[in-house]
ZAROMI-899028 format. One record per residue (C-alpha): x, y, z; residue number from 1. Coordinates in nm, 4 decimals. Last residue first. Example, Ala and Ser with C-alpha at 12.3 -4.5 7.8 and 13.67 -1.06 7.14 Angstrom:
<finus>
+----------+----------+----------+-----+
|        x |        y |        z |   i |
+----------+----------+----------+-----+
|   1.3670 |  -0.1060 |   0.7140 |   2 |
|   1.2300 |  -0.4500 |   0.7800 |   1 |
+----------+----------+----------+-----+
</finus>
This chain:
<finus>
+----------+----------+----------+-----+
|        x |        y |        z |   i |
+----------+----------+----------+-----+
|  -2.3885 |   3.3458 |   1.1832 | 343 |
|  -2.4317 |   2.9782 |   1.2728 | 342 |
|  -2.4784 |   2.7384 |   1.5654 | 341 |
|  -2.7067 |   2.4349 |   1.5398 | 340 |
|  -2.8153 |   2.2409 |   1.8486 | 339 |
|  -2.9379 |   1.8865 |   1.7901 | 338 |
|  -3.1581 |   1.6467 |   1.9867 | 337 |
|  -3.3963 |   1.8885 |   2.1588 | 336 |
|  -3.6783 |   1.6388 |   2.2427 | 335 |
|  -4.0467 |   1.7147 |   2.1940 | 334 |
|  -4.3768 |   1.5677 |   2.3124 | 333 |
|  -4.2382 |   1.4998 |   2.6625 | 332 |
|  -4.3067 |   1.8571 |   2.7723 | 331 |
|  -4.6713 |   1.8630 |   2.6632 | 330 |
|  -4.8401 |   2.1474 |   2.4736 | 329 |
|  -4.6731 |   2.1382 |   2.1325 | 328 |
|  -4.7377 |   2.3948 |   1.8558 | 327 |
|  -4.6707 |   2.3282 |   1.4867 | 326 |
|  -4.5909 |   2.5830 |   1.2149 | 325 |
|  -4.5293 |   2.4741 |   0.8526 | 324 |
|  -4.8649 |   2.4726 |   0.6713 | 323 |
|  -5.2035 |   2.4624 |   0.8459 | 322 |
|  -5.1200 |   2.7198 |   1.1119 | 321 |
|  -5.0852 |   2.4327 |   1.3573 | 320 |
|  -5.2101 |   2.2843 |   1.6836 | 319 |
|  -5.0913 |   1.9653 |   1.8521 | 318 |
|  -5.2299 |   1.6431 |   2.0016 | 317 |
|  -5.5918 |   1.6211 |   1.8878 | 316 |
|  -5.8796 |   1.3940 |   1.9916 | 315 |
|  -6.0103 |   1.6371 |   2.2522 | 314 |
|  -5.9326 |   1.9967 |   2.1542 | 313 |
|  -5.5755 |   2.1238 |   2.1631 | 312 |
|  -5.4279 |   2.2862 |   2.4757 | 311 |
|  -5.4013 |   2.6386 |   2.6164 | 310 |
|  -5.5878 |   2.7795 |   2.3154 | 309 |
|  -5.6750 |   3.1509 |   2.3188 | 308 |
|  -5.4246 |   3.2557 |   2.0503 | 307 |
|  -5.5651 |   3.0227 |   1.7843 | 306 |
|  -5.4861 |   2.6778 |   1.6498 | 305 |
|  -5.5756 |   2.4814 |   1.3380 | 304 |
|  -5.5770 |   2.1129 |   1.4322 | 303 |
|  -5.3021 |   1.8502 |   1.4514 | 302 |
|  -5.3288 |   1.4764 |   1.5067 | 301 |
|  -5.0041 |   1.3263 |   1.6369 | 300 |
|  -4.7215 |   1.5772 |   1.5976 | 299 |
|  -4.4486 |   1.4113 |   1.8051 | 298 |
|  -4.1410 |   1.6349 |   1.7730 | 297 |
|  -3.7725 |   1.5396 |   1.7529 | 296 |
|  -3.5737 |   1.8592 |   1.7491 | 295 |
|  -3.3364 |   2.0614 |   1.5338 | 294 |
|  -3.2566 |   2.3437 |   1.7753 | 293 |
|  -3.1390 |   2.6842 |   1.6552 | 292 |
|  -2.8694 |   2.9150 |   1.7897 | 291 |
|  -2.7308 |   3.2350 |   1.6343 | 290 |
|  -2.3822 |   3.3876 |   1.6544 | 289 |
|  -2.3456 |   3.7637 |   1.6121 | 288 |
|  -2.0504 |   3.7599 |   1.8564 | 287 |
|  -2.2607 |   3.9577 |   2.1077 | 286 |
|  -2.5361 |   3.6966 |   2.0788 | 285 |
|  -2.7778 |   3.6666 |   1.7859 | 284 |
|  -3.1559 |   3.6224 |   1.8371 | 283 |
|  -3.2753 |   3.2949 |   1.6882 | 282 |
|  -3.6446 |   3.3915 |   1.6662 | 281 |
|  -3.6406 |   3.4939 |   1.2987 | 280 |
|  -3.4270 |   3.1861 |   1.2210 | 279 |
|  -3.7284 |   2.9692 |   1.3036 | 278 |
|  -3.8944 |   3.0948 |   0.9835 | 277 |
|  -3.5800 |   3.0333 |   0.7762 | 276 |
|  -3.5579 |   2.6792 |   0.9142 | 275 |
|  -3.9030 |   2.5911 |   0.7760 | 274 |
|  -4.0489 |   2.2679 |   0.9221 | 273 |
|  -4.1440 |   2.4807 |   1.2207 | 272 |
|  -4.1696 |   2.4510 |   1.5952 | 271 |
|  -4.3498 |   2.6526 |   1.8639 | 270 |
|  -4.3902 |   2.5589 |   2.2302 | 269 |
|  -4.7379 |   2.6184 |   2.3709 | 268 |
|  -5.0069 |   2.8837 |   2.4094 | 267 |
|  -5.1818 |   2.8404 |   2.0761 | 266 |
|  -5.1695 |   2.9444 |   1.7112 | 265 |
|  -5.1019 |   3.3183 |   1.7541 | 264 |
|  -4.8852 |   3.2742 |   2.0645 | 263 |
|  -4.6334 |   3.5573 |   2.0497 | 262 |
|  -4.2551 |   3.5687 |   2.0840 | 261 |
|  -4.2353 |   3.5830 |   2.4632 | 260 |
|  -4.5959 |   3.4633 |   2.4786 | 259 |
|  -4.5196 |   3.1048 |   2.5762 | 258 |
|  -4.2392 |   3.0849 |   2.8306 | 257 |
|  -4.4519 |   2.8485 |   3.0414 | 256 |
|  -4.4346 |   2.6151 |   2.7401 | 255 |
|  -4.1022 |   2.4759 |   2.8579 | 254 |
|  -3.8791 |   2.2832 |   2.6191 | 253 |
|  -3.6352 |   2.0428 |   2.7808 | 252 |
|  -3.4778 |   2.0646 |   3.1255 | 251 |
|  -3.1003 |   2.0475 |   3.0733 | 250 |
|  -3.0687 |   2.1239 |   2.7012 | 249 |
|  -3.3626 |   2.3668 |   2.7093 | 248 |
|  -3.2211 |   2.5494 |   3.0122 | 247 |
|  -2.8797 |   2.5772 |   2.8441 | 246 |
|  -3.0266 |   2.7025 |   2.5150 | 245 |
|  -3.2316 |   2.9918 |   2.6539 | 244 |
|  -2.9464 |   3.2428 |   2.6911 | 243 |
|  -2.8334 |   3.1693 |   2.3343 | 242 |
|  -3.1548 |   3.3219 |   2.2005 | 241 |
|  -3.4089 |   3.0862 |   2.0398 | 240 |
|  -3.4965 |   2.9205 |   1.7082 | 239 |
|  -3.6930 |   2.5950 |   1.7039 | 238 |
|  -3.6740 |   2.3674 |   1.4014 | 237 |
|  -3.8538 |   2.0375 |   1.3328 | 236 |
|  -3.7600 |   1.6680 |   1.3065 | 235 |
|  -4.0795 |   1.4662 |   1.2762 | 234 |
|  -4.2494 |   1.1859 |   1.4715 | 233 |
|  -4.6000 |   1.1012 |   1.3462 | 232 |
|  -4.5835 |   0.7548 |   1.5143 | 231 |
|  -4.3075 |   0.6540 |   1.2745 | 230 |
|  -4.5484 |   0.7049 |   0.9788 | 229 |
|  -4.5361 |   0.3339 |   0.8949 | 228 |
|  -4.5202 |   0.2522 |   1.2672 | 227 |
|  -4.8826 |   0.3366 |   1.3346 | 226 |
|  -5.0855 |   0.6242 |   1.4777 | 225 |
|  -5.2004 |   0.4976 |   1.8182 | 224 |
|  -4.9446 |   0.2273 |   1.8874 | 223 |
|  -4.6595 |   0.4362 |   1.7499 | 222 |
|  -4.7956 |   0.7367 |   1.9420 | 221 |
|  -4.7865 |   0.5433 |   2.2683 | 220 |
|  -4.4302 |   0.4328 |   2.1961 | 219 |
|  -4.3378 |   0.7960 |   2.1263 | 218 |
|  -4.4713 |   0.8906 |   2.4701 | 217 |
|  -4.2273 |   0.6502 |   2.6348 | 216 |
|  -3.9480 |   0.7669 |   2.4023 | 215 |
|  -3.9949 |   1.1354 |   2.4945 | 214 |
|  -3.9663 |   1.0634 |   2.8660 | 213 |
|  -3.6635 |   0.8437 |   2.7977 | 212 |
|  -3.5044 |   1.1213 |   2.5899 | 211 |
|  -3.5450 |   1.3762 |   2.8686 | 210 |
|  -3.3705 |   1.1531 |   3.1221 | 209 |
|  -3.1099 |   1.0409 |   2.8697 | 208 |
|  -2.9896 |   1.3920 |   2.7871 | 207 |
|  -2.7578 |   1.3520 |   2.4902 | 206 |
|  -2.7614 |   1.6687 |   2.2812 | 205 |
|  -2.5852 |   1.6334 |   1.9461 | 204 |
|  -2.3934 |   1.9473 |   1.8537 | 203 |
|  -2.3847 |   2.1018 |   1.5060 | 202 |
|  -2.1238 |   2.3695 |   1.4460 | 201 |
|  -2.0261 |   2.6936 |   1.2689 | 200 |
|  -2.2255 |   2.7687 |   0.9531 | 199 |
|  -2.1063 |   3.1044 |   0.8232 | 198 |
|  -2.2607 |   3.3972 |   0.6372 | 197 |
|  -2.6308 |   3.3179 |   0.6713 | 196 |
|  -2.9326 |   3.3697 |   0.4448 | 195 |
|  -2.7759 |   3.2288 |   0.1269 | 194 |
|  -2.9019 |   2.8787 |   0.1991 | 193 |
|  -3.1563 |   2.9000 |   0.4817 | 192 |
|  -3.4637 |   2.7281 |   0.3335 | 191 |
|  -3.3263 |   2.3996 |   0.1995 | 190 |
|  -2.9996 |   2.4771 |   0.3781 | 189 |
|  -3.1210 |   2.3414 |   0.7121 | 188 |
|  -3.2135 |   2.0101 |   0.5479 | 187 |
|  -2.8676 |   1.9796 |   0.3926 | 186 |
|  -2.6987 |   2.0684 |   0.7243 | 185 |
|  -2.8966 |   1.8025 |   0.9117 | 184 |
|  -2.8120 |   1.5242 |   0.6630 | 183 |
|  -2.4504 |   1.6443 |   0.6353 | 182 |
|  -2.3944 |   1.6242 |   1.0114 | 181 |
|  -2.5361 |   1.2711 |   1.0485 | 180 |
|  -2.3512 |   1.1464 |   0.7402 | 179 |
|  -2.0235 |   1.2634 |   0.8921 | 178 |
|  -1.7969 |   1.5140 |   0.7166 | 177 |
|  -1.8551 |   1.8028 |   0.9584 | 176 |
|  -1.7858 |   1.5689 |   1.2524 | 175 |
|  -2.0548 |   1.6314 |   1.5124 | 174 |
|  -1.9707 |   1.8026 |   1.8424 | 173 |
|  -2.1147 |   1.6043 |   2.1298 | 172 |
|  -2.3109 |   1.7711 |   2.4104 | 171 |
|  -2.3513 |   1.5786 |   2.7337 | 170 |
|  -2.6106 |   1.5259 |   3.0026 | 169 |
|  -2.6214 |   1.2378 |   3.2504 | 168 |
|  -2.2480 |   1.1734 |   3.2216 | 167 |
|  -2.1023 |   0.8232 |   3.2048 | 166 |
|  -2.0781 |   0.8464 |   2.8256 | 165 |
|  -2.1375 |   0.6177 |   2.5284 | 164 |
|  -2.1822 |   0.8152 |   2.2089 | 163 |
|  -2.5275 |   0.8076 |   2.0530 | 162 |
|  -2.5633 |   0.6253 |   1.7190 | 161 |
|  -2.7421 |   0.3260 |   1.8725 | 160 |
|  -3.0140 |   0.5424 |   2.0224 | 159 |
|  -3.0508 |   0.4877 |   2.4000 | 158 |
|  -3.3805 |   0.3183 |   2.4852 | 157 |
|  -3.2075 |   0.0051 |   2.6121 | 156 |
|  -3.0321 |   0.2188 |   2.8735 | 155 |
|  -2.6609 |   0.1673 |   2.9150 | 154 |
|  -2.5629 |   0.1487 |   3.2795 | 153 |
|  -2.3000 |   0.3782 |   3.4243 | 152 |
|  -2.0350 |   0.3665 |   3.6942 | 151 |
|  -1.7970 |   0.6554 |   3.7456 | 150 |
|  -1.4326 |   0.7129 |   3.8313 | 149 |
|  -1.2379 |   1.0244 |   3.9313 | 148 |
|  -0.8639 |   0.9902 |   3.9013 | 147 |
|  -0.6103 |   1.0405 |   4.1793 | 146 |
|  -0.2341 |   1.0397 |   4.1357 | 145 |
|  -0.0463 |   1.0807 |   4.4638 | 144 |
|   0.0290 |   0.7088 |   4.4865 | 143 |
|  -0.2153 |   0.5370 |   4.2503 | 142 |
|  -0.5765 |   0.6061 |   4.3468 | 141 |
|  -0.8856 |   0.5425 |   4.1336 | 140 |
|  -1.1745 |   0.7411 |   4.2821 | 139 |
|  -1.5459 |   0.6993 |   4.3429 | 138 |
|  -1.5221 |   0.8465 |   4.6956 | 137 |
|  -1.7129 |   0.5599 |   4.8537 | 136 |
|  -1.6110 |   0.3003 |   4.5924 | 135 |
|  -1.2375 |   0.3644 |   4.6334 | 134 |
|  -1.0533 |   0.1682 |   4.3644 | 133 |
|  -0.6896 |   0.1371 |   4.4681 | 132 |
|  -0.4358 |   0.0926 |   4.1920 | 131 |
|  -0.1696 |  -0.1704 |   4.1293 | 130 |
|  -0.0267 |  -0.0612 |   3.7945 | 129 |
|  -0.0249 |  -0.2964 |   3.4956 | 128 |
|  -0.0936 |  -0.0126 |   3.2546 | 127 |
|  -0.4515 |  -0.1333 |   3.1925 | 126 |
|  -0.5223 |  -0.1267 |   3.5674 | 125 |
|  -0.4355 |  -0.3985 |   3.8168 | 124 |
|  -0.6747 |  -0.4072 |   4.1121 | 123 |
|  -0.6812 |  -0.3151 |   4.4832 | 122 |
|  -1.0299 |  -0.2877 |   4.6347 | 121 |
|  -1.2344 |  -0.0334 |   4.8284 | 120 |
|  -1.5430 |   0.0092 |   5.0480 | 119 |
|  -1.6645 |  -0.3478 |   4.9964 | 118 |
|  -2.0331 |  -0.3843 |   4.9033 | 117 |
|  -1.9883 |  -0.7237 |   4.7310 | 116 |
|  -2.1521 |  -0.5764 |   4.4204 | 115 |
|  -1.8713 |  -0.3233 |   4.3755 | 114 |
|  -1.6201 |  -0.6072 |   4.3947 | 113 |
|  -1.7749 |  -0.7822 |   4.0948 | 112 |
|  -1.8247 |  -0.4510 |   3.9108 | 111 |
|  -1.4552 |  -0.3651 |   3.9435 | 110 |
|  -1.3474 |  -0.7049 |   3.8073 | 109 |
|  -1.6005 |  -0.6994 |   3.5219 | 108 |
|  -1.4896 |  -0.3471 |   3.4264 | 107 |
|  -1.1256 |  -0.4580 |   3.4401 | 106 |
|  -1.1957 |  -0.7438 |   3.2004 | 105 |
|  -1.4114 |  -0.5363 |   2.9618 | 104 |
|  -1.1641 |  -0.2496 |   2.9291 | 103 |
|  -1.2045 |   0.0589 |   3.1441 | 102 |
|  -1.3951 |   0.3255 |   2.9578 | 101 |
|  -1.2486 |   0.6733 |   2.9114 | 100 |
|  -1.3987 |   1.0048 |   3.0231 |  99 |
|  -1.2664 |   1.3457 |   2.9170 |  98 |
|  -1.1193 |   1.5930 |   3.1675 |  97 |
|  -0.7895 |   1.6344 |   2.9731 |  96 |
|  -0.5916 |   1.4248 |   3.2261 |  95 |
|  -0.8319 |   1.1315 |   3.1921 |  94 |
|  -1.1444 |   1.0594 |   3.3981 |  93 |
|  -1.2126 |   0.6917 |   3.4613 |  92 |
|  -1.5113 |   0.4855 |   3.3501 |  91 |
|  -1.6959 |   0.1682 |   3.4486 |  90 |
|  -1.9680 |   0.0238 |   3.2254 |  89 |
|  -2.2699 |  -0.1935 |   3.3084 |  88 |
|  -2.4923 |  -0.3005 |   3.0168 |  87 |
|  -2.4829 |  -0.6763 |   3.0737 |  86 |
|  -2.4601 |  -0.8949 |   2.7641 |  85 |
|  -2.6854 |  -1.0777 |   2.5182 |  84 |
|  -2.9987 |  -0.8807 |   2.6071 |  83 |
|  -3.0568 |  -0.7902 |   2.2381 |  82 |
|  -3.0491 |  -0.4268 |   2.3480 |  81 |
|  -2.7204 |  -0.4930 |   2.5258 |  80 |
|  -2.5820 |  -0.6643 |   2.2165 |  79 |
|  -2.6710 |  -0.3711 |   1.9898 |  78 |
|  -2.5303 |  -0.1207 |   2.2438 |  77 |
|  -2.1951 |  -0.3014 |   2.2550 |  76 |
|  -2.1779 |  -0.3396 |   1.8768 |  75 |
|  -2.2418 |   0.0336 |   1.8304 |  74 |
|  -1.9775 |   0.1217 |   2.0912 |  73 |
|  -1.7188 |  -0.0982 |   1.9208 |  72 |
|  -1.7989 |   0.0589 |   1.5824 |  71 |
|  -1.7690 |   0.4133 |   1.7214 |  70 |
|  -1.4249 |   0.3244 |   1.8592 |  69 |
|  -1.3262 |   0.1938 |   1.5163 |  68 |
|  -1.4627 |   0.4991 |   1.3312 |  67 |
|  -1.2518 |   0.7287 |   1.5520 |  66 |
|  -0.9381 |   0.5235 |   1.4833 |  65 |
|  -1.0082 |   0.5243 |   1.1083 |  64 |
|  -1.0409 |   0.9050 |   1.1079 |  63 |
|  -0.7151 |   0.9394 |   1.3034 |  62 |
|  -0.5490 |   0.7017 |   1.0581 |  61 |
|  -0.6705 |   0.9092 |   0.7634 |  60 |
|  -0.5210 |   1.2286 |   0.9072 |  59 |
|  -0.1956 |   1.0663 |   1.0195 |  58 |
|  -0.1412 |   0.8905 |   0.6867 |  57 |
|  -0.1477 |   0.5120 |   0.6945 |  56 |
|  -0.0982 |   0.2004 |   0.9079 |  55 |
|  -0.3529 |   0.0830 |   1.1673 |  54 |
|  -0.2975 |  -0.1992 |   1.4155 |  53 |
|  -0.5981 |  -0.3266 |   1.6099 |  52 |
|  -0.5119 |  -0.4921 |   1.9380 |  51 |
|  -0.6434 |  -0.7604 |   2.1717 |  50 |
|  -0.3057 |  -0.9360 |   2.1879 |  49 |
|  -0.4384 |  -1.2649 |   2.0543 |  48 |
|  -0.7107 |  -1.0849 |   1.8601 |  47 |
|  -0.4638 |  -0.9019 |   1.6370 |  46 |
|  -0.6816 |  -0.7225 |   1.3792 |  45 |
|  -0.4736 |  -0.5627 |   1.1034 |  44 |
|  -0.5883 |  -0.2458 |   0.9225 |  43 |
|  -0.3980 |  -0.0940 |   0.6282 |  42 |
|  -0.5306 |   0.2539 |   0.5577 |  41 |
|  -0.5576 |   0.3880 |   0.2032 |  40 |
|  -0.8833 |   0.5719 |   0.2804 |  39 |
|  -1.0999 |   0.3328 |   0.0748 |  38 |
|  -0.9137 |   0.0485 |   0.2422 |  37 |
|  -1.0031 |   0.1693 |   0.5907 |  36 |
|  -1.3798 |   0.1658 |   0.5302 |  35 |
|  -1.3448 |  -0.1719 |   0.3549 |  34 |
|  -1.1705 |  -0.3087 |   0.6662 |  33 |
|  -1.4539 |  -0.1642 |   0.8782 |  32 |
|  -1.7227 |  -0.3320 |   0.6677 |  31 |
|  -1.5373 |  -0.6623 |   0.6856 |  30 |
|  -1.5085 |  -0.6330 |   1.0644 |  29 |
|  -1.8807 |  -0.5558 |   1.0957 |  28 |
|  -1.9630 |  -0.8540 |   0.8732 |  27 |
|  -1.7406 |  -1.0767 |   1.0864 |  26 |
|  -1.9514 |  -1.0140 |   1.3963 |  25 |
|  -1.8811 |  -1.2819 |   1.6556 |  24 |
|  -1.5103 |  -1.1997 |   1.6708 |  23 |
|  -1.5978 |  -0.8320 |   1.7197 |  22 |
|  -1.8220 |  -0.9053 |   2.0178 |  21 |
|  -1.5514 |  -1.1193 |   2.1779 |  20 |
|  -1.2890 |  -0.8482 |   2.1193 |  19 |
|  -1.4869 |  -0.5858 |   2.3105 |  18 |
|  -1.2177 |  -0.3421 |   2.4255 |  17 |
|  -0.9916 |  -0.4189 |   2.1298 |  16 |
|  -0.7226 |  -0.1601 |   2.2046 |  15 |
|  -0.5969 |   0.0612 |   1.9226 |  14 |
|  -0.2412 |   0.0743 |   1.7858 |  13 |
|  -0.1496 |   0.3492 |   1.5384 |  12 |
|   0.1322 |   0.3323 |   1.2834 |  11 |
|   0.2318 |   0.6413 |   1.0868 |  10 |
|   0.3000 |   0.7697 |   0.7332 |   9 |
|   0.3218 |   1.1500 |   0.7322 |   8 |
|   0.6777 |   1.1527 |   0.5954 |   7 |
|   0.5608 |   0.9126 |   0.3239 |   6 |
|   0.3015 |   1.1615 |   0.1977 |   5 |
|   0.0724 |   1.0149 |  -0.0686 |   4 |
|   0.0685 |   0.6704 |   0.0940 |   3 |
|   0.1294 |   0.3459 |  -0.0865 |   2 |
|   0.0000 |   0.0000 |   0.0000 |   1 |
+----------+----------+----------+-----+
</finus>
């Protein structure tokens, strides 16, 4: 295999955290090898040493490394949902304040002792160091070095494309070349192309508490309105000032703020299929940056609304202007999955 820039040719070794899952899924391995080949990356799976060796340019190798960790997470979530394995994960905080999973063997060891209700235990970490795991303080201790640790359990409702994290709420910056990013950006541009000067970021909001509430209601809508139409679930836009974004990310949409920007079609939370309409309510900050949510919304049956309505009539779930505006009246009816930032 040849590389365009020989000086940039590197080797990268990745740990096979879930080697058993990979061995049982040859199609996933084949798909990953093809992914690497198209980027001129040589990938070698060494199951004996639980390693993946990557050879190629630094940029392409970094991309292949990221895809590999995503692949392992996807396989883990798939198997948890299929009830083939336990969904318990143990994490430690690294020097740059990000969270890293312990490998499967260490996780099993920590979890075993955790369930015996001991206050602490001495184990070997991935570097072969004898470290103390303090379950009361949730710390890994090695001499004067102390790392925070956390225990998490993967929820079966978690979307397979979400990143695994021990945190209850987290925002993940999407790769501008990923399918997920391009799909959202393309939809945004259907109405907004030429109306902004710079598109900055798309962040995925992972708030499992809010998502579970939404998912429970979504199941009811699937039963009521059918799976063919995905229970009337749509992705819609909601523009807002930057000051409102943190509350929405942490607590969800709140219709008690109705009236700040008018309530012509009902006293609820407003969404639109038209990004240029929602842009009118995305007030810029001091840097002239705007914020807009691209949210999951359960429409159900919708009726024409008016300014006096505090909820839709019996038999209906939302109100509308009849074209692109939809108004929700229940907190769990909408989930703020993506936050778009632009100028």
